[in-house]
C-alpha positions as CSV (number, residue, x, y, z in Angstrom):
1,M,3.5,-6.6,18.0
2,D,4.7,-8.2,21.2
3,Q,2.6,-10.6,21.3
4,N,3.2,-11.3,17.6
5,P,6.7,-11.8,17.3
6,N,6.8,-13.5,13.9
7,E,4.6,-10.9,12.3
8,V,5.9,-7.8,10.0
9,V,4.0,-4.5,10.1
10,T,4.3,-1.8,6.9
11,V,2.3,1.1,8.2
12,L,1.7,4.1,4.9
13,I,0.9,7.0,7.0
14,V,-1.0,9.9,4.8
15,N,0.0,12.4,7.2
16,D,-1.2,16.1,5.7
17,G,-0.9,18.5,8.8
18,A,1.3,16.1,10.7
19,S,5.1,16.7,11.2
20,N,7.7,14.1,11.9
21,S,8.2,15.4,15.2
22,D,4.1,14.9,15.8
23,L,4.4,11.1,14.6
24,D,7.0,10.5,16.1
25,S,5.6,11.5,19.7
26,N,3.0,9.1,19.2
27,F,5.4,6.0,17.8
28,R,7.0,6.6,21.1
29,A,4.2,7.1,23.7
30,A,3.0,4.1,21.9
31,N,6.6,2.4,22.9
32,I,7.0,0.7,19.1
33,T,9.8,2.7,18.1
34,S,12.3,-0.3,19.0
35,Y,10.7,-2.3,16.3
36,A,11.3,0.4,13.2
37,Y,13.1,-0.2,10.4
38,S,15.3,2.0,9.1
39,P,16.6,2.2,5.8
40,P,20.7,2.7,5.2
41,T,20.7,6.0,3.9
42,S,17.0,8.4,3.6
43,A,17.8,9.6,0.6
44,T,18.1,6.7,-2.0
45,V,16.6,3.1,-2.4
46,P,18.2,0.0,-0.9
47,A,19.8,-1.5,-3.5
48,E,18.2,-4.6,-1.6
49,W,15.8,-4.9,0.1
50,P,15.7,-6.8,3.7
51,T,13.9,-10.3,3.6
52,L,11.0,-10.9,6.1
53,N,13.0,-13.2,7.9
54,T,15.8,-11.0,8.6
55,L,13.4,-8.0,9.7
56,I,11.9,-11.1,12.2
57,T,15.5,-12.1,13.0
58,S,16.6,-8.4,13.7
59,G,13.7,-7.2,15.5
60,K,13.2,-4.2,13.1
61,R,9.9,-5.2,12.2
62,L,7.5,-2.0,11.9
63,M,8.2,-0.3,8.0
64,T,6.5,3.0,8.2
65,F,6.3,5.5,5.3
66,I,5.0,8.7,5.4
67,A,3.1,10.5,2.5
68,Y,4.5,14.0,3.1
69,Q,7.7,14.8,3.9
70,E,11.5,16.3,2.6
71,P,13.7,13.5,3.0
72,S,16.7,15.8,3.6
73,S,15.3,17.1,6.6
74,N,15.1,13.7,8.2
75,T,17.4,13.2,10.3
76,T,16.2,12.1,13.5
77,T,13.7,10.2,12.9
78,P,14.8,7.9,10.1
79,Y,12.7,5.2,11.0
80,L,9.8,7.8,8.9
81,M,10.5,6.4,5.1
82,N,9.7,9.8,2.3
83,E,6.8,7.2,0.9
84,F,8.2,8.6,-2.6
85,T,12.0,8.2,-2.0
86,Y,10.7,4.3,-1.9
87,I,7.5,3.8,-3.8
88,F,6.2,4.6,-7.1
89,E,2.5,5.2,-7.4
90,N,0.3,4.8,-11.2
91,P,-2.9,7.2,-11.3
92,F,-5.4,7.3,-8.5
93,D,-8.3,9.6,-9.8
94,V,-10.1,6.7,-12.3
95,T,-13.7,7.4,-12.8
96,Q,-14.3,4.9,-15.5
97,A,-13.5,1.0,-15.3
98,S,-11.3,1.0,-18.4
99,N,-9.2,3.8,-17.4
100,F,-7.4,1.6,-15.3
101,T,-3.5,2.1,-16.3
102,C,-0.2,1.1,-14.7
103,T,2.2,3.6,-16.0
104,A,4.1,5.5,-13.1
105,N,2.4,8.9,-12.3
106,R,4.0,9.8,-8.7
107,P,6.5,10.6,-7.6
108,S,6.8,13.8,-10.4
109,S,10.1,12.6,-11.0
110,V,8.9,9.5,-12.4
111,N,6.1,10.4,-14.0
112,G,5.5,8.4,-17.3
113,Q,8.5,6.8,-16.7
114,T,7.5,3.7,-15.3
115,A,11.0,2.0,-16.6
116,K,12.9,4.6,-14.7
117,A,11.1,4.3,-11.5
118,L,11.9,0.2,-11.6
119,Q,15.4,0.6,-12.8
120,G,15.9,2.7,-9.4
121,N,14.4,-0.4,-7.5
122,M,11.6,1.5,-6.2
123,M,8.4,-0.5,-4.7
124,P,5.3,-0.2,-6.8
125,L,1.8,0.9,-5.2
126,M,-0.8,0.0,-7.7
127,N,-4.1,2.2,-6.9
128,H,-7.0,0.3,-8.1
129,F,-10.5,2.1,-6.9
130,L,-13.2,3.7,-9.0
131,D,-14.5,7.2,-8.1
132,T,-17.7,8.2,-9.0
133,Q,-17.6,12.2,-10.3
134,Q,-20.1,14.3,-8.3
135,I,-20.9,18.3,-9.0
136,F,-18.1,20.5,-8.7
137,N,-15.7,17.8,-10.0
138,I,-16.0,16.6,-6.3
139,E,-14.9,12.3,-6.5
140,T,-16.5,10.1,-4.1
141,P,-15.8,6.1,-3.8
142,N,-17.9,3.7,-6.4
143,S,-19.1,1.1,-3.6
144,D,-21.7,-0.5,-6.1
145,A,-18.7,-1.2,-8.7
146,A,-16.4,-2.6,-5.5
147,P,-17.9,-5.9,-6.3
148,I,-16.0,-6.2,-10.3
149,T,-13.5,-3.6,-9.6
150,N,-12.2,-5.6,-6.3
151,G,-13.0,-9.4,-8.2
152,M,-11.5,-10.9,-10.9
153,N,-14.2,-10.7,-14.2
154,G,-15.5,-7.6,-15.8
155,T,-14.1,-4.5,-17.0
156,G,-11.4,-3.4,-14.8
157,N,-11.2,-6.4,-12.7
158,L,-8.5,-6.2,-9.9
159,R,-7.1,-9.6,-11.4
160,D,-6.7,-8.5,-14.6
161,A,-5.3,-5.2,-13.9
162,A,-2.8,-6.4,-11.2
163,A,-1.4,-8.8,-14.0
164,T,-1.2,-6.6,-16.2
165,C,0.8,-4.4,-13.8
166,A,3.0,-7.7,-13.1
167,T,3.8,-7.7,-17.0
168,D,4.5,-4.0,-17.3
169,Y,7.1,-4.2,-14.1
170,N,8.9,-6.8,-15.5
171,D,7.0,-9.7,-14.7
172,K,6.9,-9.0,-10.5
173,A,3.4,-8.2,-9.0
174,P,2.8,-5.0,-7.4
175,T,4.3,-4.1,-3.6
176,F,0.8,-3.0,-2.8
177,I,-2.2,-2.8,-4.1
178,L,-4.5,0.0,-2.5
179,V,-8.5,-0.5,-2.8
180,D,-11.4,0.9,-1.6
181,F,-14.0,-1.3,0.4
182,F,-11.8,-4.6,0.9
183,N,-14.6,-6.4,2.3
184,V,-16.4,-6.2,-0.6
185,G,-16.0,-9.1,-3.4
186,P,-12.8,-11.3,-3.5
187,A,-10.6,-8.2,-3.6
188,I,-8.9,-10.4,-0.4
189,S,-9.1,-13.7,-2.4
190,T,-8.2,-12.1,-5.3
191,V,-4.6,-11.3,-3.5
192,D,-4.5,-14.5,-2.3
193,K,-4.1,-15.9,-5.7
194,L,-1.0,-13.2,-6.9
195,N,0.5,-13.8,-3.8
196,G,-0.2,-18.0,-4.4
197,V,-1.9,-18.2,-0.5
198,A,-4.2,-21.2,-0.9
199,S,-4.9,-21.7,2.6
200,P,-4.4,-18.4,5.0
201,V,-4.2,-19.0,8.9
202,G,-4.7,-16.6,11.7
203,R,-7.0,-14.6,9.6
204,A,-10.2,-12.3,11.0
205,A,-13.5,-13.0,9.3
206,V,-14.6,-9.8,7.7
207,S,-18.0,-9.5,6.5
208,T,-18.5,-9.3,2.4
209,S,-21.9,-8.9,2.4
210,S,-21.8,-5.2,1.6
211,A,-19.7,-2.0,0.8
212,L,-19.4,-0.2,4.4
213,P,-20.5,3.7,4.2
214,S,-18.3,5.9,1.5
215,N,-18.1,8.7,4.3
216,S,-16.6,5.7,7.1
217,G,-15.3,2.8,4.9
218,P,-12.1,0.9,4.8
219,R,-9.7,2.0,1.7
220,G,-8.0,-1.2,2.1
221,L,-4.2,-1.8,1.3
222,M,-3.5,-5.2,0.2
223,I,0.3,-6.1,0.2
224,N,2.5,-8.4,-2.2
225,T,6.0,-8.3,-0.3
226,A,7.8,-10.1,-3.2
227,G,10.7,-8.0,-2.3
228,L,10.7,-9.4,1.3
229,G,9.6,-12.8,0.7
230,L,6.3,-13.4,2.2
231,S,2.8,-11.9,1.5
232,V,0.7,-10.1,4.1
233,L,-2.8,-7.8,4.4
234,V,-3.3,-4.4,5.3
235,A,-6.3,-2.9,5.8
236,A,-6.9,1.2,6.3
237,F,-8.7,3.7,7.5
238,M,-9.6,7.0,5.1
239,A,-9.4,9.4,8.2
240,F,-5.7,9.7,9.1
241,G,-4.3,6.9,6.4
242,T,-2.4,4.8,8.6
243,F,-2.8,1.5,6.8
244,L,-3.1,-1.0,10.0
245,L,-2.2,-5.1,10.2
């Protein structure tokens, strides 16, 4: 971040077992807390999110969301924002390509109440990855379906699902889109089209020839930061659930 002063980074951490104190220690060791954005309050959603220009100008270019946190107890690390105070998600355990839906599922306070989530100015995270049901009801990523799931055609494709959700979300594209195997199929170009990006610059080439093994493969987070004024792309690693630019 020191070398890229015009970059805004969004991090979403699935911190199962890691406390705010644990995370804060690591952020401080990395010397990046000075970049961290803190909302006006940890208990409610801002009436208006800052634009990318505002974040860059202020130097607060790191936005960090935490999946497991009790907001009322977060008095010392306000930059570690509770995901489900600010973000809502659609269902994530989909095993049939025809079963994707945009309906709010998490947090429980807005389960089945998409309109309530939108009225509360929560940002939508659209889960869009297909799993396979295994023995003992274990679900594993369906890598064979990734070219369609991440694509623009076929049952359950990303483009149509995002368009449907945009309609359901009052003609506003999902702020975040979570996919498996972001390097497979046209996931990146699909999100570029959603964001109106025709000629991206400064992006490293990624092989799209095959899915990476599901036990080590990336679960990627595409971000359309409509509320912040520009689009960014984030990649994720499943082991710790930290989404990195």
